[in-house]
C-alpha positions as CSV (number, residue, x, y, z in Angstrom):
1,M,-12.6,7.5,13.7
2,N,-11.4,8.9,10.4
3,A,-13.4,8.1,7.3
4,V,-12.0,5.4,5.0
5,R,-12.4,5.6,1.2
6,M,-11.1,2.8,-1.0
7,Y,-11.0,2.7,-4.8
8,T,-11.8,-0.9,-5.7
9,T,-13.0,-3.4,-8.3
10,Q,-15.4,-6.2,-7.8
11,V,-13.0,-9.1,-8.0
12,C,-9.8,-7.7,-6.5
13,P,-8.3,-10.1,-3.9
14,Y,-6.1,-7.3,-2.5
15,C,-9.2,-5.1,-2.0
16,I,-10.9,-8.0,-0.1
17,R,-7.8,-8.4,2.1
18,A,-7.5,-4.7,2.8
19,K,-11.2,-4.5,3.7
20,A,-10.8,-7.4,6.1
21,L,-7.9,-5.8,7.9
22,L,-9.7,-2.5,8.2
23,K,-12.7,-4.3,9.7
24,Q,-10.5,-6.2,12.1
25,R,-9.2,-2.7,13.3
26,G,-12.7,-1.5,14.0
27,V,-13.7,0.2,10.7
28,E,-17.4,-0.1,10.4
29,R,-17.9,1.8,7.1
30,I,-15.7,1.9,4.1
31,D,-16.7,4.3,1.3
32,E,-16.0,2.1,-1.7
33,V,-15.5,3.7,-5.1
34,R,-15.8,1.1,-7.8
35,V,-13.5,2.0,-10.7
36,D,-14.6,-1.0,-12.7
37,L,-18.1,0.5,-13.0
38,N,-17.1,4.1,-13.6
39,P,-14.1,5.0,-15.8
40,I,-14.3,8.6,-14.6
41,E,-13.6,7.4,-11.1
42,R,-10.6,5.5,-12.3
43,D,-9.3,8.6,-13.9
44,R,-9.8,10.5,-10.7
45,M,-8.0,7.8,-8.7
46,I,-5.0,8.0,-11.0
47,E,-5.1,11.8,-10.8
48,L,-5.2,11.7,-7.0
49,T,-2.6,9.0,-6.4
50,G,-0.5,8.6,-9.5
51,R,-1.2,4.9,-9.4
52,R,-3.3,2.7,-11.6
53,T,-3.8,-0.4,-9.4
54,V,-6.5,-1.1,-6.8
55,P,-7.0,-0.8,-4.0
56,Q,-6.1,2.8,-3.3
57,I,-6.9,3.6,0.2
58,F,-7.5,7.0,1.9
59,I,-7.9,7.4,5.6
60,G,-9.1,10.8,6.3
61,D,-7.1,13.0,3.9
62,T,-4.1,10.7,4.0
63,H,-3.4,8.5,1.0
64,V,-2.2,5.2,2.5
65,G,-1.6,3.5,-0.8
66,G,-2.5,-0.1,-1.7
67,C,-3.0,-3.3,0.2
68,D,0.7,-3.9,0.8
69,D,1.1,-0.3,2.1
70,L,-1.8,-0.8,4.4
71,M,-0.3,-4.0,5.8
72,L,3.0,-2.4,6.3
73,L,1.4,0.6,8.1
74,D,-0.4,-1.8,10.4
75,R,2.7,-3.9,11.2
76,S,4.7,-0.7,12.0
77,G,1.9,0.4,14.4
78,G,0.8,3.4,12.4
79,L,-2.6,2.2,11.3
80,D,-4.6,2.5,14.6
81,P,-3.4,6.1,15.3
82,L,-4.3,7.1,11.7
83,L,-7.7,5.6,12.0
84,R,-8.3,7.3,15.3
85,G,-7.1,10.6,13.9
86,A,-4.3,10.9,16.4
């Protein structure tokens, strides 16, 4: 399974929703990068994604986007293959 990295904050409902979906799809470990605790990580997130909002989700080397993007990817059938590295 591809590694999952998610830029988050502590009290983000979209982050919680995205984590729940990923766990439903079998993801056991999410590398969370808390941008509310480390401004340098927020700057890095913006540099990598061009976005300022959380969550920002990476599966392997692929930037999925935010929670809505993850949900759309799941509904279209693209999330499981991406997680499996197919």
